N, C-alpha and C positions, 0 to 999 in steps of 0.2 A: 165856272166852279161851282160846285156844289159840295155843301158838307152836311154830313148828317150825325145827329144825336139822338142815341136810343135810350128809352127810359122804362121804368114799369117792370122792372125784373125782380125777383126777390125769391122767398122760399115757400112752398105750400105743400100741403098734404095731397097725396094721391086723391083724384076726383075733384081737386078743386080749380079754379080758374085763376087766371091772370090777364092782365092785358096791356101790352107793350105798345110802346108808342115810338116813333122816329121822326122826329122834327128837322125839315132841310132848310137850308139856307138857300138862296138863288132864285133870280124871278123866272126861271124856265123850268121849275119843278114839275108842273103839270104835264110836261114833255117826257118825262122820264117813265119807263116802264119800273116799278117798284117791286123790289123782292126782299124774302126773308129767307137766310140760311142760319143754320147752326152746325156748332162744332161740339161733341162731346170729349171728354178727356180720352186721348188717344186714339181717337177716330178723324177721319178728315171731315172737313167741312161738306156740310149736304144741304140741299135744297129744301126749303120748306113749302113755299107760297110766292105767287107773284101775282101783281095787277097791272094789267094794261093801262097805259095813259090815256088811249084815245076812246075806248069802248068801255072802260070798267070791267074787261074781261077777267077772270080769275082762273088759276091751276093751282093744284097742291099735291104734295107728296102722298103716295098712299098711305103712308103710317099717320098722316093728321087728317086726312079727310073726315069730313064730319065733326070733328071737334074743334080744329080751327078755323078762323074767319079772317079773310084782310080786307081791309077798306081803306080809302084815302080820302080826305080832305084837301082838295087843291087852293081852296081859300085859305087855309091854315097852313098849308106845306106841310102837312103830315102824316102819315101811313100808320096803321094801327093793325096789330094782331091780336083778336081775342082767342085766348086758349081756353078750352073749356075740357072739362073731363081727363085733365092731366095724369100722365102716367110718370112712374120713375124713368123710363127710357126717355122722357122729352127733357131730362137734365141736360144741359147745355149753355154754352154761351151763345146767345141770340145777336145774328148781325143783319142791319139792313144794308141793301145793296140799291143802287139806281145806276140805271144805263140805259144810253140812248147814243145811237149814231157813233158807236166805237167809245164813247167816253163812258166810263164807269167810276163809281165812288162807293166806299165801304164805309160804314160808321166803327165805332169801337168796340161795340158789343154790350150787351147787358147780360148778366148771370141769370138763369133760370135753374131753381134746384127743386126736385119733386121728391118729397120723401114717402116711404111706403107705410 
């Protein structure tokens, strides 16, 4: 069982930065691929970024490449999402998602609001 708790959301002006954190419980955290998704009002949840558990490789949605950075600290059971050059279209609830061998878990989400 893995429990995920996001934090770090808030309101920021366009061009600003935020860093989200996702703290995970469970001793097998390091074996999970960690992802961030987001859901804007009236839209479907969409993939943002992911980091592999074994080699730390990452991938990003085209909409955030060059602006967002995912990282993880397995010793702290935490994954981070550094968001720079934020745009109003980045406004959404951001969710942490852990997956491994058919088991997956979602966090409760944290709101990010970017004003123009």
